MDAnalysis code that builds the backbone (N, CA, C; Angstrom):
import MDAnalysis as mda
import numpy as np

u = mda.Universe.empty(348, n_residues=116, atom_resindex=np.repeat(np.arange(116), 3), trajectory=True)
u.add_TopologyAttr("name", ["N", "CA", "C"] * 116)
u.add_TopologyAttr("resid", np.arange(1, 117))
u.add_TopologyAttr("resname", ["UNK", "UNK", "UNK", "UNK", "UNK", "UNK", "UNK", "UNK", "UNK", "UNK", "UNK", "UNK", "UNK", "UNK", "UNK", "UNK", "UNK", "UNK", "UNK", "UNK", "UNK", "UNK", "UNK", "UNK", "UNK", "UNK", "UNK", "UNK", "UNK", "UNK", "UNK", "UNK", "UNK", "UNK", "UNK", "UNK", "UNK", "UNK", "UNK", "UNK", "UNK", "UNK", "UNK", "UNK", "UNK", "UNK", "UNK", "UNK", "UNK", "UNK", "UNK", "UNK", "UNK", "UNK", "UNK", "UNK", "UNK", "UNK", "UNK", "UNK", "UNK", "UNK", "UNK", "UNK", "UNK", "UNK", "UNK", "UNK", "UNK", "UNK", "UNK", "UNK", "UNK", "UNK", "UNK", "UNK", "UNK", "UNK", "UNK", "UNK", "UNK", "UNK", "UNK", "UNK", "UNK", "UNK", "UNK", "UNK", "UNK", "UNK", "UNK", "UNK", "UNK", "UNK", "UNK", "UNK", "UNK", "UNK", "UNK", "UNK", "UNK", "UNK", "UNK", "UNK", "UNK", "UNK", "UNK", "UNK", "UNK", "UNK", "UNK", "UNK", "UNK", "UNK", "UNK", "UNK"])
u.atoms.positions = np.array([
    [23.684, -9.479, 14.285],
    [23.874, -8.226, 15.018],
    [22.691, -7.292, 14.735],
    [22.065, -6.843, 15.805],
    [20.906, -5.957, 15.670],
    [21.378, -4.539, 15.347],
    [20.714, -3.939, 14.361],
    [20.994, -2.548, 14.026],
    [19.697, -1.823, 13.716],
    [19.613, -0.592, 14.209],
    [18.560, 0.350, 13.841],
    [19.263, 1.617, 13.404],
    [19.055, 2.001, 12.154],
    [19.760, 3.151, 11.606],
    [18.748, 4.188, 11.131],
    [18.715, 5.314, 11.835],
    [17.811, 6.402, 11.472],
    [18.450, 7.301, 10.424],
    [17.615, 7.908, 9.610],
    [18.073, 8.872, 8.622],
    [16.932, 9.823, 8.307],
    [17.258, 10.911, 7.611],
    [16.232, 11.846, 7.165],
    [16.125, 13.120, 7.974],
    [16.890, 13.224, 9.041],
    [16.854, 14.443, 9.826],
    [17.537, 15.597, 9.112],
    [17.416, 16.785, 9.695],
    [18.057, 17.950, 9.105],
    [17.447, 19.230, 9.623],
    [17.757, 20.305, 8.926],
    [17.260, 21.637, 9.262],
    [16.088, 21.972, 8.351],
    [14.981, 22.414, 8.940],
    [13.797, 22.752, 8.166],
    [13.158, 23.990, 8.776],
    [12.513, 24.795, 7.945],
    [11.834, 25.985, 8.438],
    [10.506, 25.619, 9.082],
    [10.033, 26.447, 9.990],
    [8.698, 26.213, 10.577],
    [7.651, 26.082, 9.483],
    [6.756, 25.112, 9.662],
    [5.740, 24.821, 8.657],
    [6.164, 23.804, 7.629],
    [7.440, 23.456, 7.631],
    [7.959, 22.500, 6.662],
    [7.713, 21.056, 7.052],
    [8.260, 20.164, 6.224],
    [8.066, 18.728, 6.423],
    [9.394, 17.984, 6.329],
    [9.436, 16.861, 7.016],
    [10.552, 15.923, 6.911],
    [9.990, 14.515, 7.027],
    [10.681, 13.556, 6.426],
    [10.337, 12.159, 6.636],
    [11.558, 11.436, 7.174],
    [11.409, 10.897, 8.368],
    [12.465, 10.101, 8.971],
    [12.275, 8.631, 8.604],
    [13.393, 7.942, 8.462],
    [13.386, 6.502, 8.215],
    [14.247, 5.807, 9.258],
    [13.882, 4.589, 9.572],
    [14.672, 3.765, 10.485],
    [14.746, 2.371, 9.871],
    [15.938, 2.024, 9.404],
    [16.148, 0.722, 8.777],
    [16.657, -0.272, 9.814],
    [15.983, -1.401, 9.904],
    [16.300, -2.402, 10.917],
    [16.945, -3.632, 10.295],
    [17.785, -4.299, 11.073],
    [18.379, -5.553, 10.646],
    [18.772, -6.357, 11.870],
    [18.897, -7.665, 11.682],
    [19.373, -8.513, 12.764],
    [18.283, -9.104, 13.638],
    [17.024, -8.843, 13.321],
    [15.913, -9.432, 14.064],
    [14.696, -9.490, 13.146],
    [13.665, -10.225, 13.584],
    [12.461, -10.382, 12.772],
    [11.590, -9.146, 12.953],
    [11.743, -8.220, 12.033],
    [11.159, -6.882, 12.159],
    [9.650, -6.925, 12.382],
    [8.954, -7.756, 11.659],
    [7.482, -7.758, 11.720],
    [6.941, -8.216, 13.067],
    [7.785, -8.830, 13.889],
    [7.352, -9.280, 15.217],
    [7.426, -8.186, 16.271],
    [8.007, -7.066, 15.912],
    [8.296, -6.017, 16.884],
    [7.404, -4.795, 16.682],
    [6.917, -4.260, 17.805],
    [6.329, -2.934, 17.788],
    [7.458, -1.919, 17.597],
    [7.188, -0.917, 16.804],
    [8.201, 0.107, 16.526],
    [7.712, 1.470, 16.991],
    [8.626, 2.233, 17.554],
    [8.271, 3.541, 18.092],
    [9.286, 4.577, 17.660],
    [8.826, 5.819, 17.669],
    [9.720, 6.971, 17.546],
    [9.658, 7.742, 18.857],
    [10.827, 8.093, 19.354],
    [10.973, 8.935, 20.525],
    [11.767, 10.173, 20.115],
    [11.722, 11.180, 20.967],
    [12.574, 12.346, 20.746],
    [13.068, 12.887, 22.076],
    [14.208, 13.553, 21.992],
    [14.790, 14.158, 23.183],
    [15.363, 15.516, 22.821],
    [14.783, 16.546, 23.424],
    [15.260, 17.904, 23.230],
    [16.306, 18.213, 24.297],
    [17.181, 19.190, 24.040],
    [18.220, 19.537, 25.020],
    [17.608, 19.872, 26.380],
    [18.140, 19.247, 27.418],
    [17.679, 19.518, 28.767],
    [16.358, 18.885, 29.142],
    [15.805, 18.059, 28.250],
    [14.519, 17.432, 28.516],
    [14.652, 15.914, 28.479],
    [13.661, 15.247, 29.066],
    [13.648, 13.799, 29.039],
    [13.201, 13.291, 27.669],
    [13.616, 12.087, 27.363],
    [13.176, 11.458, 26.121],
    [11.675, 11.179, 26.219],
    [10.946, 11.474, 25.143],
    [9.497, 11.291, 25.162],
    [9.030, 10.495, 23.951],
    [7.961, 9.741, 24.170],
    [7.367, 8.961, 23.088],
    [6.627, 9.885, 22.124],
    [6.888, 9.688, 20.831],
    [6.224, 10.469, 19.795],
    [5.110, 9.656, 19.135],
    [5.443, 8.435, 18.731],
    [4.457, 7.615, 18.022],
    [4.878, 6.157, 18.108],
    [3.887, 5.268, 18.033],
    [4.152, 3.832, 18.086],
    [3.230, 3.132, 17.096],
    [3.751, 2.051, 16.502],
    [2.965, 1.252, 15.561],
    [3.210, -0.215, 15.870],
    [2.150, -1.008, 15.875],
    [2.287, -2.423, 16.184],
    [2.932, -3.179, 15.021],
    [3.311, -4.432, 15.301],
    [4.074, -5.218, 14.336],
    [3.414, -5.349, 12.978],
    [2.120, -5.609, 12.967],
    [1.406, -5.737, 11.700],
    [0.927, -4.396, 11.168],
    [1.141, -3.356, 11.916],
    [0.741, -2.022, 11.475],
    [-0.713, -1.707, 11.705],
    [-1.406, -2.569, 12.473],
    [-2.830, -2.374, 12.642],
    [-3.214, -1.315, 13.648],
    [-2.286, -0.918, 14.490],
    [-2.605, 0.062, 15.525],
    [-1.483, 1.084, 15.625],
    [-1.879, 2.334, 15.720],
    [-0.918, 3.427, 15.846],
    [-1.396, 4.363, 16.941],
    [-0.453, 4.910, 17.663],
    [-0.774, 5.900, 18.683],
    [0.246, 7.026, 18.634],
    [-0.213, 8.220, 19.040],
    [0.617, 9.405, 18.943],
    [0.564, 10.220, 20.228],
    [1.641, 10.937, 20.484],
    [1.620, 11.929, 21.549],
    [0.659, 13.044, 21.135],
    [-0.001, 13.637, 22.124],
    [-0.964, 14.698, 21.830],
    [-0.304, 15.845, 21.068],
    [0.957, 16.102, 21.349],
    [1.644, 17.238, 20.754],
    [1.883, 17.085, 19.254],
    [1.763, 15.861, 18.725],
    [2.025, 15.658, 17.295],
    [0.819, 15.126, 16.536],
    [-0.271, 14.850, 17.223],
    [-1.468, 14.326, 16.546],
    [-1.927, 15.274, 15.448],
    [-2.240, 14.681, 14.304],
    [-2.691, 15.471, 13.166],
    [-1.567, 16.050, 12.331],
    [-0.325, 15.970, 12.821],
    [0.823, 16.502, 12.080],
    [1.807, 15.407, 11.670],
    [1.972, 14.405, 12.522],
    [2.933, 13.330, 12.270],
    [2.184, 12.035, 11.944],
    [2.797, 11.227, 11.097],
    [2.242, 9.919, 10.757],
    [3.344, 8.873, 10.800],
    [3.111, 7.821, 11.575],
    [4.045, 6.700, 11.626],
    [3.542, 5.604, 10.692],
    [4.470, 4.968, 9.998],
    [4.114, 3.864, 9.115],
    [5.297, 2.893, 9.063],
    [5.043, 1.720, 8.504],
    [6.117, 0.740, 8.401],
    [5.952, -0.072, 7.132],
    [7.084, -0.577, 6.654],
    [7.125, -1.474, 5.511],
    [7.871, -2.714, 5.972],
    [7.123, -3.746, 6.310],
    [7.767, -4.939, 6.860],
    [8.634, -5.655, 5.824],
    [8.320, -5.497, 4.562],
    [9.143, -6.106, 3.518],
    [10.524, -5.463, 3.439],
    [10.589, -4.195, 3.823],
    [11.866, -3.467, 3.803],
    [12.460, -3.328, 5.198],
    [11.781, -3.870, 6.216],
    [12.248, -3.746, 7.604],
    [12.540, -2.292, 7.958],
    [11.615, -1.425, 7.630],
    [11.810, 0.006, 7.826],
    [10.544, 0.628, 8.415],
    [10.756, 1.530, 9.351],
    [9.670, 2.319, 9.912],
    [9.925, 3.780, 9.566],
    [8.843, 4.502, 9.346],
    [8.928, 5.898, 8.907],
    [8.192, 6.812, 9.867],
    [8.584, 8.065, 9.867],
    [7.840, 9.098, 10.569],
    [7.737, 10.294, 9.631],
    [6.535, 10.510, 9.103],
    [6.277, 11.681, 8.275],
    [5.887, 12.818, 9.189],
    [6.629, 13.901, 9.123],
    [6.408, 15.044, 10.003],
    [6.041, 16.252, 9.160],
    [4.835, 16.749, 9.346],
    [4.354, 17.919, 8.628],
    [4.088, 19.067, 9.595],
    [3.950, 20.255, 9.052],
    [3.648, 21.444, 9.869],
    [4.588, 21.538, 11.067],
    [5.853, 21.385, 10.807],
    [6.829, 21.352, 11.893],
    [6.916, 22.686, 12.612],
    [7.159, 22.582, 13.924],
    [7.251, 23.745, 14.800],
    [8.628, 23.773, 15.454],
    [9.078, 24.933, 15.900],
    [10.377, 24.989, 16.581],
    [10.453, 24.032, 17.774],
    [9.339, 23.812, 18.439],
    [9.346, 22.916, 19.596],
    [9.478, 21.445, 19.215],
    [9.459, 21.142, 17.933],
    [9.726, 19.777, 17.478],
    [11.231, 19.501, 17.367],
    [12.039, 20.514, 17.572],
    [13.490, 20.354, 17.508],
    [13.959, 19.371, 18.571],
    [14.672, 18.342, 18.147],
    [15.121, 17.285, 19.060],
    [15.939, 16.268, 18.277],
    [16.558, 15.372, 19.022],
    [17.113, 14.171, 18.412],
    [16.010, 13.119, 18.423],
    [15.763, 12.522, 17.273],
    [14.701, 11.530, 17.122],
    [15.314, 10.136, 17.057],
    [14.756, 9.246, 17.870],
    [15.250, 7.880, 17.966],
    [14.153, 6.888, 17.598],
    [14.516, 5.801, 16.960],
    [13.547, 4.726, 16.792],
    [13.867, 3.617, 17.788],
    [12.826, 2.908, 18.160],
    [12.941, 1.829, 19.127],
    [12.135, 0.629, 18.653],
    [12.717, -0.550, 18.823],
    [12.018, -1.804, 18.547],
    [11.775, -2.512, 19.874],
    [10.561, -3.033, 20.047],
    [10.257, -3.706, 21.306],
    [9.391, -4.934, 21.072],
    [9.763, -6.022, 21.725],
    [8.941, -7.228, 21.753],
    [9.178, -7.892, 23.090],
    [8.160, -7.935, 23.912],
    [8.256, -8.443, 25.281],
    [9.388, -7.709, 25.989],
    [10.415, -8.409, 26.448],
    [11.477, -7.726, 27.191],
    [12.647, -7.316, 26.304],
    [12.558, -7.619, 25.011],
    [13.642, -7.243, 24.104],
    [13.404, -5.831, 23.579],
    [14.390, -4.969, 23.763],
    [14.291, -3.587, 23.303],
    [15.590, -3.180, 22.632],
    [15.456, -2.560, 21.458],
    [16.612, -2.064, 20.719],
    [16.385, -0.603, 20.365],
    [17.476, 0.170, 20.389],
    [17.421, 1.593, 20.060],
    [18.363, 1.914, 18.909],
    [17.975, 2.905, 18.137],
    [18.872, 3.455, 17.141],
    [19.740, 4.539, 17.763],
    [20.615, 5.118, 16.931],
    [21.565, 6.109, 17.433],
    [21.016, 7.530, 17.390],
    [19.905, 7.727, 16.702],
    [19.259, 9.027, 16.664],
    [19.622, 9.851, 15.441],
    [18.706, 10.743, 15.088],
    [18.934, 11.691, 14.002],
    [18.406, 13.054, 14.442],
    [19.182, 14.098, 14.172],
    [18.840, 15.444, 14.642],
    [17.824, 16.093, 13.708],
    [16.780, 16.649, 14.305],
    [15.807, 17.465, 13.584],
    [15.821, 18.853, 14.207],
    [16.065, 19.852, 13.382],
    [16.082, 21.236, 13.842],
    [15.087, 22.041, 13.026],
    [14.149, 22.674, 13.723],
    [13.132, 23.492, 13.071],
    [13.411, 24.948, 13.433],
    [13.842, 25.701, 12.444],
    [14.257, 27.077, 12.712],
    [14.217, 27.882, 11.427],
    [13.920, 29.162, 11.571],
    [13.956, 30.051, 10.415],
    [15.307, 30.740, 10.316],
])
């Protein structure tokens, strides 16, 4: 059974940091590209960052470049999103996604709220 379980969300003040984790099971993690998406209230889900299976390539949305870092630990089947210098506009539900060819899996999401 495939599972993606996100954790690490919460309430943080502007300028603060959070690290999200997504623990995967039920598939060969290292074969899959992993991504973080987010969805704010009333907005479409958007891609935040993606990392290839071996971790050799990473890409980011322009809105988070220089502030967020995606990484993965294939031995632990876990992908991370380090978020620094958080802004109120980063408030959203954050989801991780696994993709390989036509196979796609989503986690249930974790809420991140940036507010003073």
